[in-house]
Structure formats: C-alpha cells, structure tokens
C-alpha positions as CSV (number, residue, x, y, z in Angstrom):
1,M,4.7,4.7,-17.0
2,P,3.2,3.4,-13.8
3,K,-0.1,1.6,-14.2
4,Y,-2.4,1.4,-11.2
5,E,-5.0,-1.4,-10.8
6,P,-7.5,-0.6,-8.1
7,I,-8.1,-3.3,-5.5
8,D,-11.3,-3.8,-3.5
9,A,-10.3,-3.1,0.1
10,A,-13.6,-4.5,1.7
11,V,-14.7,-1.0,2.7
12,A,-15.0,2.3,0.9
13,I,-12.6,4.8,2.5
14,E,-12.4,8.5,1.8
15,T,-8.7,8.3,1.5
16,S,-8.0,12.1,1.6
17,S,-9.2,12.0,5.3
18,S,-7.5,8.7,6.1
19,D,-4.0,7.9,7.3
20,L,-1.7,5.0,8.3
21,A,-2.5,4.3,12.0
22,A,0.0,1.5,12.7
23,I,2.3,-0.9,11.0
24,K,3.9,-4.1,12.4
25,W,6.7,-5.7,10.4
26,D,8.5,-9.0,10.9
27,T,10.5,-11.4,8.9
28,Y,7.4,-13.1,7.4
29,G,5.1,-10.2,6.6
30,I,3.5,-7.1,7.7
31,V,0.2,-5.8,9.2
32,A,-0.8,-2.3,8.4
33,E,-3.9,-0.5,9.8
34,F,-5.6,2.5,8.3
35,I,-8.0,5.0,9.8
36,I,-11.5,4.7,8.5
37,P,-12.7,8.3,8.5
38,H,-15.8,9.1,10.6
39,D,-15.4,5.7,12.4
40,A,-13.4,6.1,15.5
41,E,-14.2,2.6,16.6
42,R,-12.7,0.6,13.7
43,L,-9.6,0.4,11.5
44,L,-9.0,-1.3,8.1
45,R,-6.3,-4.0,8.6
46,V,-4.2,-5.0,5.6
47,T,-2.0,-8.1,6.0
48,F,0.7,-9.7,3.9
49,D,1.9,-13.1,5.1
50,K,5.2,-13.5,3.2
51,P,8.4,-11.5,3.3
52,C,8.0,-7.8,2.2
53,I,10.0,-4.8,1.2
54,V,8.2,-1.8,2.6
55,R,8.4,2.0,2.1
56,I,6.4,4.7,3.7
57,V,6.5,8.2,2.1
58,D,4.6,11.4,2.3
59,E,2.1,11.7,-0.6
60,M,3.9,14.8,-1.8
61,A,7.2,13.1,-2.2
62,L,5.6,10.3,-4.1
63,S,4.1,12.7,-6.7
64,T,7.6,13.7,-7.8
65,E,9.2,10.3,-7.9
66,D,8.5,9.1,-11.5
67,D,10.0,12.0,-13.3
68,F,6.6,13.5,-13.7
69,E,5.5,10.7,-16.0
70,P,1.7,10.3,-16.4
71,T,0.1,7.4,-14.6
72,Q,-2.8,5.2,-15.6
73,G,-5.6,3.9,-13.5
74,L,-5.5,6.2,-10.4
75,V,-9.0,6.5,-9.0
76,S,-9.9,9.6,-7.0
77,R,-10.1,8.8,-3.2
78,H,-9.2,5.1,-3.7
79,L,-6.9,3.4,-1.1
80,A,-5.5,0.2,-2.5
81,Y,-3.7,-0.6,-5.8
82,R,-1.6,-3.2,-7.6
83,V,1.0,-1.2,-9.4
84,R,3.1,-2.1,-12.4
85,G,6.1,-0.2,-13.8
86,A,6.7,2.1,-10.9
87,Q,10.2,3.1,-9.8
88,F,9.9,1.5,-6.4
89,E,9.6,-2.0,-7.8
90,S,12.2,-1.6,-10.5
91,T,14.9,-0.4,-8.2
92,Q,14.8,-3.3,-5.6
93,S,17.3,-6.0,-5.3
94,S,17.3,-8.6,-8.1
95,D,18.4,-11.2,-5.6
96,W,15.5,-10.5,-3.3
97,N,13.1,-10.6,-6.3
98,Y,14.6,-13.9,-7.5
99,V,14.2,-15.5,-4.0
100,N,10.7,-14.1,-3.5
101,A,9.3,-14.5,-7.0
102,P,6.8,-13.8,-8.1
103,A,6.7,-10.6,-6.1
104,A,4.1,-7.8,-6.9
105,H,4.0,-4.1,-6.0
106,Y,1.1,-2.8,-3.9
107,R,0.5,0.8,-3.0
108,F,-1.9,2.2,-0.4
109,I,-2.5,6.0,-0.7
110,T,-4.0,8.2,2.0
111,G,-4.2,11.9,2.4
112,W,-1.1,11.9,4.6
113,A,1.1,8.9,3.7
114,C,1.7,6.3,1.1
115,L,2.6,2.7,1.9
116,D,4.4,0.7,-0.8
117,V,4.7,-3.1,-0.4
118,L,6.7,-5.5,-2.5
119,S,5.7,-9.1,-1.7
120,A,4.8,-12.5,-3.2
121,A,1.8,-12.4,-1.0
122,S,-1.5,-10.8,-2.0
123,P,-3.0,-8.4,0.6
124,S,-5.9,-9.6,2.8
125,F,-8.3,-7.0,4.3
126,A,-10.3,-7.0,7.5
127,I,-12.2,-4.5,9.6
128,V,-10.9,-4.6,13.2
129,D,-11.7,-2.8,16.4
130,H,-9.6,0.3,17.2
131,P,-7.3,-0.7,20.1
132,R,-8.0,2.4,22.2
C-alpha cells in the first residue's frame, strides 16, 4: 500500500488548478517548474541535484496503477509528497538503486500531470519569476 508523506513546498498551491510548466533534465539532476494558480508572474521551482529517474504521467493513469490499493496520507490539493511502497519505486533497476543509494521516491501531483522522481537528493523549492 503506497504511503504518502506531505512535504512543505514553500507555498500553498491549489494543485487542481496547477500544472507542470517546464522540466529540465540532465545527468546530475532535474529542475521542474509548476504553475502557481492566480499568479501569472511566478512559478514554483523544484530542484534535485543528484541523478534521477523521472516519470511524467496523467493523473488519471496514476489512479489505476497500484491495482486499486488504498493509499495513506494523501492530502486534498497538496502538491509534494515523499512516497513509500509505490509501484514506481519498486520496479526500478536494482543496479541504479545500489549505485544511487539511498534513493527516495517523490511525487508531485497537479490537476493535469503527476511527476515522479527517484533520487538520492531531497527536493529544494524556490519561487521564481515566470520567464515570459
């Protein structure tokens, strides 16, 4: 059964109205930016500074992934979680997990997309200007 632990993302976001605005991936980490609803001038930036395995899926597809098992810890309209016991983490390469230990699974849920990240880095959060 997946267990979700909410993470403070530095700003309260109405996630049902948010979305993934951009993602930049390279060998040593990722930078993901999320829309802050009702704030066209700023984005929430989430950074991981170590190697990552990343997956982006539609929220609907995610809801069918765990064989309809119940989950613990989901909070309505919350963006960021540390997740334990989800299928995404358990099906990754054991070699990658060994080399990058201790890796943890993080999930970011919006109204349109879900971003899963497996990394030995913890996420850092910052509010940044929208690059329009």
